[in-house]
C-alpha positions in Angstrom: 55.2 8.2 -38.6 55.2 5.2 -40.8 54.5 1.8 -39.3 57.2 -0.7 -40.2 54.6 -3.4 -40.8 52.5 -1.6 -43.3 54.2 -3.2 -46.3 54.5 -6.6 -44.7 50.9 -7.3 -43.7 48.7 -8.1 -46.7 45.4 -8.1 -44.7 43.9 -8.5 -41.2 41.1 -10.8 -40.1 39.3 -10.2 -36.9 37.7 -12.8 -34.7 36.1 -11.5 -31.6 38.9 -10.0 -29.5 41.7 -11.4 -31.7 43.1 -10.3 -35.0 45.1 -12.4 -37.4 48.0 -10.5 -39.2 48.2 -12.2 -42.7 51.6 -11.3 -44.1 52.5 -11.0 -47.7 55.2 -13.7 -47.3 52.6 -16.2 -46.2 53.2 -16.0 -42.4 50.2 -15.6 -40.1 50.3 -14.2 -36.6 47.6 -13.9 -34.0 47.3 -10.9 -31.7 45.0 -10.4 -28.7 43.4 -7.2 -30.0 40.2 -6.3 -31.7 40.3 -5.4 -35.5 39.1 -1.9 -34.7 42.0 -1.1 -32.4 44.5 -2.6 -34.8 43.1 -0.4 -37.5 43.7 2.8 -35.5 47.4 1.9 -35.7 47.2 1.2 -39.5 45.0 3.9 -40.9 46.1 3.1 -44.5 44.3 -0.2 -44.4 40.8 -0.4 -46.0 38.1 -2.2 -44.2 36.3 -4.3 -46.8 34.1 -6.4 -44.5 33.1 -6.5 -40.8 36.0 -8.9 -40.0 38.5 -8.0 -42.9 40.8 -5.0 -43.7 43.3 -5.0 -46.6 46.5 -3.3 -47.3 46.0 -1.5 -50.6 49.6 -2.1 -51.5 48.9 -5.9 -51.6 45.9 -5.8 -53.9 46.2 -7.6 -57.2 42.7 -6.9 -58.6 39.4 -5.4 -57.5 36.5 -7.6 -58.8 33.2 -5.6 -58.8 31.1 -8.0 -60.8 27.6 -7.8 -59.4 25.5 -6.4 -56.6 25.9 -9.5 -54.5 29.4 -10.8 -55.4 32.3 -8.5 -55.1 35.8 -9.5 -54.1 39.4 -8.3 -53.9 42.4 -10.4 -54.8 45.3 -10.3 -52.4 48.8 -11.9 -53.0 49.9 -13.9 -49.9 53.1 -15.8 -50.5 52.8 -17.7 -53.8 49.0 -17.7 -53.8 46.2 -15.3 -54.5 43.4 -15.0 -51.9 40.0 -13.8 -52.8 38.4 -11.9 -50.0 34.7 -10.8 -49.9 33.7 -7.2 -50.1 30.7 -6.4 -48.0 27.7 -5.2 -50.1 27.4 -2.0 -48.0 31.0 -1.1 -48.4 31.3 -1.4 -52.2 30.3 2.1 -53.1 32.5 3.6 -50.4 35.5 1.7 -51.7 34.8 2.6 -55.3 34.6 6.3 -54.4 38.0 5.9 -52.6 39.5 4.2 -55.6 38.3 6.9 -57.9 39.9 9.6 -55.7 43.2 7.7 -55.8 43.1 7.6 -59.6 42.6 11.4 -59.7 45.7 12.1 -57.7 
């Protein structure tokens, strides 16, 4: 079953037992739920950092520039947000992107 919010939410940010839903139209909502539990409801989101998960449909560009500085650009409203990609998640994300390109 598709979640009706999957194309509305650009990315999630977790803070302890709360998660911010950052919408593609610029709105931001707070929910009293951990990021892990939110991601169980949104399996298509990619966790790029301990506290951040992105909607692949909202990605403008992936920026794999060096070992220490990697980001993803997400469109939120009229602005582009640069979100950090954790060093330990870079290779997993790259492998996932390669598989999507093959399909």
